[in-house]
DOVOLO-966271 format. One line per field, with one value per residue (C-alpha): residue in one letter; x, y negated, z negated; residue number from 1. Coordinates in nm, 4 decimals. Example, Ala and Ser with C-alpha at 12.3 -4.5 7.8 and 13.67 -1.06 7.14 Angstrom:
torza (A_S)
east (1.2300_1.3670)
north (0.4500_0.1060)
up (-0.7800_-0.7140)
vomi (1_2)
REM end
This chain:
torza (M_S_I_D_L_V_P_L_W_A_A_I_L_A_L_A_V_F_M_Y_V_L_L_D_G_F_D_L_G_V_G_M_L_F_A_L_R_R_A_P_E_D_R_D_T_M_V_A_T_V_A_P_V_W_D_F_N_E_T_W_L_I_L_G_G_G_G_L_M_A_M_F_P_L_A_F_A_I_L_I_P_A_V_Y_F_P_I_L_L_M_L_L_G_L_L_F_R_G_V_A_F_E_F_R_E_V_S_T_R_R_R_I_W_D_N_G_F_W_L_G_S_L_L_A_T_F_A_Q_G_T_V_L_G_T_Y_V_E_G_L_P_V_R_D_R_A_F_A_G_T_S_W_D_W_I_G_G_F_P_L_L_T_G_L_G_L_V_A_G_Y_S_L_L_G_A_T_W_L_V_M_K_T_E_G_E_L_Q_R_W_A_R_G_V_A_R_A_A_L_L_G_M_L_A_F_I_V_M_V_S_V_W_T_P_W_S_Q_P_A_I_A_E_R_W_F_S_W_P_N_L_A_W_L_A_P_V_P_V_L_T_A_S_L_S_L_L_A_W_R_A_L_V_A_G_D_R_A_A_A_D_A_P_T_R_R_G_L_D_V_A_P_F_A_C_A_M_G_L_F_T_L_S_F_A_G_L_A_I_S_L_W_P_N_V_V_P_P_S_V_T_L_W_D_A_A_A_P_V_R_S_Q_T_F_L_V_V_G_T_M_F_L_L_P_V_I_L_G_Y_V_F_W_S_Y_W_V_F_R_G_K_V_R_A_G_G_Y_H_A)
east (2.4292_2.1654_1.7991_1.6347_1.2482_1.1858_0.9210_0.8110_0.7750_0.5784_0.3049_0.2157_0.1380_-0.0735_-0.2448_-0.2926_-0.4757_-0.6610_-0.8006_-0.9299_-1.0484_-1.2119_-1.3693_-1.4074_-1.5339_-1.8628_-1.9478_-1.8698_-2.1557_-2.3622_-2.3160_-2.3307_-2.7396_-2.8361_-2.9553_-3.1809_-3.3578_-3.4880_-3.6993_-3.6176_-3.6582_-3.4653_-3.1122_-3.1408_-3.1095_-2.8555_-2.6748_-2.6981_-2.5311_-2.2036_-2.1890_-1.9896_-1.6909_-1.6719_-1.4817_-1.1581_-1.1115_-0.9422_-0.6501_-0.5415_-0.5644_-0.3135_-0.0818_-0.0787_-0.0280_0.2107_0.4385_0.4626_0.6153_0.8504_0.9507_0.9366_1.0002_1.1052_0.7359_0.5399_0.7009_0.6370_0.2514_0.1442_0.1799_0.0536_-0.2661_-0.2589_-0.6321_-0.7988_-0.6275_-0.7675_-1.1511_-1.1065_-1.0251_-1.2500_-1.5268_-1.4146_-1.4124_-1.7943_-1.8905_-1.7256_-1.8941_-2.2409_-2.2654_-2.1957_-2.4384_-2.7655_-2.7649_-2.8554_-2.9576_-3.3202_-3.2020_-3.1461_-3.1638_-2.8976_-2.6761_-2.8549_-2.7258_-2.4144_-2.3326_-2.3701_-2.2136_-1.8755_-1.8949_-1.9671_-1.7224_-1.4685_-1.5015_-1.4776_-1.1839_-1.0273_-1.1152_-0.9928_-0.6352_-0.6235_-0.6948_-0.4072_-0.1409_-0.2265_-0.2507_0.1232_0.3326_0.5549_0.8946_1.2337_1.5363_1.3892_1.0267_0.7185_0.7493_0.3965_0.1161_-0.1452_-0.4173_-0.3309_-0.5735_-0.8333_-0.8321_-1.0399_-0.9513_-0.8651_-1.2497_-1.4095_-1.2268_-1.3164_-1.7492_-1.6337_-1.5183_-1.8575_-2.0421_-1.7736_-1.8001_-2.2104_-2.1767_-1.9877_-2.2332_-2.5613_-2.4741_-2.3089_-2.7296_-2.8139_-2.6003_-2.7188_-3.0218_-3.3922_-3.7610_-3.7991_-3.5122_-3.2864_-3.5433_-3.4276_-3.0691_-3.0960_-3.2264_-2.9071_-2.6456_-2.7748_-2.7025_-2.3649_-2.2400_-2.2824_-2.1442_-1.8289_-1.7758_-1.8070_-1.5153_-1.2899_-1.3416_-1.2406_-0.9617_-0.8717_-0.8482_-0.7038_-0.4179_-0.2638_-0.3807_-0.2057_0.1100_0.2541_0.4661_0.1496_-0.0359_0.3425_0.3090_-0.0640_-0.0642_0.2791_0.3631_0.3761_0.2467_-0.1176_-0.1555_-0.0219_-0.2720_-0.5580_-0.7046_-0.7291_-0.9945_-1.1694_-1.2668_-1.3782_-1.6142_-1.7200_-1.7626_-1.9886_-2.2154_-2.2565_-2.3130_-2.5711_-2.7104_-2.7163_-2.9292_-3.1544_-3.2561_-3.2630_-3.5650_-3.6978_-3.5796_-3.8108_-3.7921_-3.7164_-3.5176_-3.1415_-2.9986_-3.1041_-2.8335_-2.5568_-2.7799_-2.7354_-2.4085_-2.2583_-2.3443_-2.0878_-1.7970_-1.8374_-1.8170_-1.4931_-1.3878_-1.4312_-1.2081_-0.9480_-0.8918_-0.9233_-0.6113_-0.4205_-0.4979_-0.3532_-0.0036_0.0727_0.0348_0.2553_0.5107_0.7627_0.6957_0.5745_0.5200_0.4318_0.5943_0.9165_0.9923_1.0500_1.0085_1.3779_1.4722_1.2174_1.3592_1.4449_1.7636_1.8162_1.8515_1.4794_1.3705_1.4792_1.3893_1.0140_0.9430_0.9744_0.7073_0.5312_0.5319_0.4074_0.1301_0.0194_-0.1424_-0.2998_-0.4490_-0.6142_-0.7041_-0.8882_-1.0957_-1.1746_-1.2562_-1.4931_-1.6761_-1.6919_-1.8833_-2.1111_-2.1669_-2.5888_-2.8841_-2.9578_-3.2957_-3.5211_-3.3322_-2.9861_-2.9725_-2.7338_-2.8671)
north (1.5725_1.3607_1.4130_1.0895_1.0566_0.7531_0.9393_1.1786_0.8286_0.6928_0.9888_1.0362_0.6285_0.7109_0.9266_0.7206_0.4624_0.7457_0.9031_0.5885_0.3938_0.7435_0.8241_0.4943_0.3862_0.6066_0.4728_0.0997_0.0914_0.3396_0.0198_-0.2179_-0.0340_-0.1413_-0.4299_-0.3347_-0.1084_-0.2301_0.0793_0.1219_0.5104_0.4965_0.3071_0.5525_0.8343_0.6510_0.5682_0.9616_1.1085_0.8729_0.8714_1.1817_1.0851_0.7140_0.6990_0.8681_0.7459_0.4428_0.6712_0.6799_0.2721_0.2625_0.5636_0.4035_0.0266_0.1485_0.4101_0.0515_-0.1237_0.1297_0.2873_0.0117_-0.2948_-0.5641_-0.4968_-0.5149_-0.8718_-1.0110_-0.8503_-0.9547_-1.3132_-1.3233_-1.1438_-1.2426_-1.3902_-1.1660_-0.8840_-1.0722_-1.1146_-0.7056_-0.6512_-0.9126_-0.6837_-0.3903_-0.4672_-0.6462_-0.3401_-0.0811_-0.3199_-0.3609_0.0253_0.1231_-0.2005_-0.0814_0.2320_0.0347_-0.3073_-0.3742_-0.6811_-0.4157_-0.6533_-0.8365_-0.5838_-0.3836_-0.7520_-0.7517_-0.3929_-0.4713_-0.7467_-0.6505_-0.4002_-0.6761_-0.9033_-0.5749_-0.5104_-0.7310_-0.8595_-0.4647_-0.6145_-0.9141_-0.7495_-0.4882_-0.7608_-0.9793_-0.6712_-0.6131_-0.9298_-0.9244_-1.1324_-1.4195_-1.2384_-1.5140_-1.4345_-1.1431_-1.3409_-1.4198_-1.7271_-1.8526_-1.9567_-1.7752_-1.9142_-1.7177_-1.5136_-1.6900_-1.6857_-1.5206_-1.1610_-1.1108_-1.2648_-1.0561_-0.7364_-0.7949_-0.7831_-0.4767_-0.3054_-0.3971_-0.1611_0.0998_0.1288_0.1026_0.3899_0.6004_0.5055_0.5535_0.9019_1.0058_0.9560_1.1420_1.4525_1.4053_1.2620_1.3607_1.2509_0.8680_0.7931_1.0326_0.8782_0.5012_0.6245_0.7787_0.4417_0.2596_0.4697_0.4336_-0.0025_0.0698_0.3480_0.0543_-0.2344_-0.0006_0.1030_-0.3049_-0.3114_-0.0508_-0.1969_-0.5153_-0.3798_-0.2358_-0.5293_-0.7653_-0.6390_-0.4542_-0.8604_-1.0484_-0.7875_-0.6612_-0.3930_-0.2727_-0.2625_-0.1351_0.1906_0.2528_0.2242_0.2734_0.6248_0.8780_0.7685_0.6608_1.0431_1.1559_0.8891_0.9469_1.1817_0.9072_0.7157_1.0347_1.1906_0.8401_0.8327_1.1797_1.1911_0.8353_1.0153_1.3159_1.1175_0.9612_1.2439_1.4101_1.1065_1.1531_1.4875_1.5162_1.3601_1.6069_1.9116_2.1064_2.1027_2.5036_2.5289_2.6140_2.3315_2.0919_2.1435_2.1121_1.8096_1.6629_1.6801_1.6602_1.2630_1.2154_1.4258_1.2366_0.9475_1.0384_1.1277_0.7689_0.6394_0.9454_0.8236_0.4892_0.5652_0.7154_0.4679_0.1667_0.4157_0.4547_0.1077_0.0325_0.3042_0.2436_-0.1070_-0.1557_-0.5278_-0.6054_-0.6901_-0.6641_-0.5228_-0.1364_0.1362_0.1950_-0.2358_-0.2298_0.1420_0.1410_0.3027_0.7024_0.7545_0.5648_0.7689_1.1100_1.0469_0.9839_1.2451_1.5367_1.4169_1.2906_1.6514_1.7278_1.5183_1.5095_1.8662_1.7773_1.5090_1.6777_1.9859_1.7529_1.6203_1.9022_2.0625_1.7502_1.7645_2.1515_2.1125_1.8511_1.9313_1.9366_1.7374_1.4794_1.4758_1.3227_1.2920_1.3141_1.6667_1.8039_2.1352)
up (0.6160_0.5245_0.6889_0.7946_0.5498_0.7223_0.9364_0.7067_0.4356_0.6907_0.7796_0.3678_0.3789_0.6875_0.5816_0.2358_0.4587_0.6380_0.3887_0.2437_0.5111_0.5480_0.2162_0.0890_0.4151_0.3410_0.0467_0.0894_0.4236_0.1633_-0.0561_0.2237_0.3348_-0.0139_0.2021_0.3983_0.1733_-0.0846_-0.2458_-0.5716_-0.5356_-0.2033_-0.3646_-0.6574_-0.4163_-0.1994_-0.5585_-0.6171_-0.2619_-0.3025_-0.7129_-0.8107_-0.5694_-0.5363_-0.8533_-0.6754_-0.3164_-0.4406_-0.5419_-0.1746_-0.1601_-0.4629_-0.3227_0.0326_-0.1911_-0.4038_-0.1450_0.1316_-0.1695_-0.2963_0.0516_0.3041_0.0743_0.3197_0.5182_0.1873_0.1276_0.4808_0.4838_0.0894_0.2267_0.4860_0.3787_-0.0197_0.0036_0.2383_-0.0091_-0.3484_-0.2288_-0.1463_-0.4647_-0.6193_-0.4199_-0.5388_-0.9044_-0.8474_-0.6318_-0.9684_-1.2314_-1.0346_-0.9781_-1.3295_-1.5116_-1.2741_-1.4704_-1.7816_-1.6983_-1.7445_-1.4347_-1.1932_-0.8864_-0.9493_-0.9799_-0.6664_-0.4978_-0.6416_-0.5528_-0.1428_-0.2270_-0.3487_-0.0626_0.2054_0.1068_0.0554_0.3912_0.5618_0.3720_0.4886_0.8898_0.8620_0.6862_0.9842_1.2469_1.0892_1.1129_1.4588_1.6041_1.4607_1.1932_1.2377_1.0638_1.0054_0.8644_0.7215_0.5874_0.7070_0.8713_0.8987_0.6615_0.3831_0.5648_0.9508_0.8613_0.9684_1.3211_1.6007_1.6213_1.2920_1.1904_1.4432_1.3198_1.0023_1.1882_1.3447_1.0329_0.8446_1.1797_1.1786_0.7934_0.8335_1.0556_0.7782_0.5462_0.7496_0.9040_0.5496_0.4521_0.7642_0.6191_0.2733_0.2680_0.3697_0.4739_0.5536_0.3944_0.6836_0.9650_0.8868_0.8609_1.1558_1.3109_1.1720_1.2739_1.6263_1.5802_1.4093_1.6739_1.9235_1.7168_1.6094_2.0027_2.0665_1.8206_1.9918_2.3286_2.2097_2.0437_2.3324_2.5840_2.3076_2.1980_2.5808_2.6765_2.3877_2.3795_2.6484_2.5118_2.3855_2.7602_2.8790_2.6829_2.7854_3.1304_3.2623_3.3869_3.2766_2.9642_3.1274_3.1437_2.8007_2.6553_2.8962_2.6515_2.3413_2.5151_2.6647_2.3482_2.2540_2.5046_2.4360_2.0625_2.1026_2.3350_2.1009_1.7774_1.9961_2.1474_1.7690_1.6425_1.8491_1.8808_1.4639_1.4279_1.6772_1.5337_1.3459_0.9752_0.9287_1.2785_1.1968_1.4410_1.2024_1.0002_1.2395_1.3646_0.9945_0.9950_1.3360_1.3102_1.0104_1.1957_1.5088_1.3241_1.1377_1.4446_1.6292_1.2744_1.3862_1.6873_1.6860_1.4071_1.6593_1.9055_1.6544_1.6016_1.9608_1.9975_1.7119_1.6334_1.5743_1.3641_1.0381_1.0780_1.4543_1.6390_1.4973_1.2325_1.2567_0.9845_0.9774_0.9424_0.6068_0.4658_0.1620_0.0271_0.1293_-0.2659_-0.3013_-0.0397_-0.1781_-0.5293_-0.4713_-0.2028_-0.4782_-0.7216_-0.4231_-0.2681_-0.6030_-0.6154_-0.2694_-0.3169_-0.6547_-0.4704_-0.1809_-0.3609_-0.5871_-0.2997_-0.1299_-0.4191_-0.5940_-0.1654_-0.2108_-0.5546_-0.4338_-0.0951_-0.0079_0.0299_-0.2498_-0.3993_-0.6748_-0.9599_-0.8168_-0.7984_-0.5129_-0.3018)
vomi (1_2_3_4_5_6_7_8_9_10_11_12_13_14_15_16_17_18_19_20_21_22_23_24_25_26_27_28_29_30_31_32_33_34_35_36_37_38_39_40_41_42_43_44_45_46_47_48_49_50_51_52_53_54_55_56_57_58_59_60_61_62_63_64_65_66_67_68_69_70_71_72_73_74_75_76_77_78_79_80_81_82_83_84_85_86_87_88_89_90_91_92_93_94_95_96_97_98_99_100_101_102_103_104_105_106_107_108_109_110_111_112_113_114_115_116_117_118_119_120_121_122_123_124_125_126_127_128_129_130_131_132_133_134_135_136_137_138_139_140_141_142_143_144_145_146_147_148_149_150_151_152_153_154_155_156_157_158_159_160_161_162_163_164_165_166_167_168_169_170_171_172_173_174_175_176_177_178_179_180_181_182_183_184_185_186_187_188_189_190_191_192_193_194_195_196_197_198_199_200_201_202_203_204_205_206_207_208_209_210_211_212_213_214_215_216_217_218_219_220_221_222_223_224_225_226_227_228_229_230_231_232_233_234_235_236_237_238_239_240_241_242_243_244_245_246_247_248_249_250_251_252_253_254_255_256_257_258_259_260_261_262_263_264_265_266_267_268_269_270_271_272_273_274_275_276_277_278_279_280_281_282_283_284_285_286_287_288_289_290_291_292_293_294_295_296_297_298_299_300_301_302_303_304_305_306_307_308_309_310_311_312_313_314_315_316_317_318_319_320_321_322_323_324_325_326_327_328_329_330_331_332_333_334_335_336_337_338_339_340_341_342_343_344_345)
REM end
């Protein structure tokens, strides 16, 4: 009797995408905020908050993309032609951003590379958002192949989703700076985080209205009984976390510098932002399950042969704990506030 590994592989790929969105999301957010903070010493501090951890965040992107190609080749073959140009723009943005990150430290024309850093971050984020919007909107499939064009991503919903992800990553980046910095830069980050929080909530509302309205199957899943009762905690928790984040951001500047509660007020906004992304990710999973290519290709339709799944799951079960352990260890080592000179305390 063979074991069905499709749900396990779906969970592994979902974890890879989720970890990439959370971890690369905040450093892309910090990169985009470069455009709004011009003082060289502030920009150096912003870079120092992500410098020790940003390199390996793309590991999750490689795991997700490689795993999709290996374990769900049909889904990969359908999805890539549909979002070829946004993927290309994302990779170019990540490449240029990485080059700018390194060159700004050694170049005498630092302003050029600073601009490249925030532009690359913005391009990569917006491209990821359009990929998400195109995917959620659904792809036309005929005879197990993509039946649309490579320009289908230029539409109202994908472009709005691109802007929504810019707001979401900006929220992650701003709340990360609240947690990692002090003084005037931290106060500025709190203000940016409040604006980004409102933008992300508008994005969540937009997706929550658009997807059930445009896809009756999703509306049936969320609003039929008893699903409505079982799934009600998702929007309730989203509203609760948003309120908690807002209150922590407002209260942070009022707390005394030596107050014990100050540490909690610095951490709470980032924790709430991660919670909002977690709930949004869960909402999309609930809406789309069991389709790997909405609205018609299921995980089992697109899965690789059982032997391939079994062969690769053995190595992945060894590799995944190593990646997770390294991630948690690195963040633990570089915990604390970042001060002048990039010192973590």
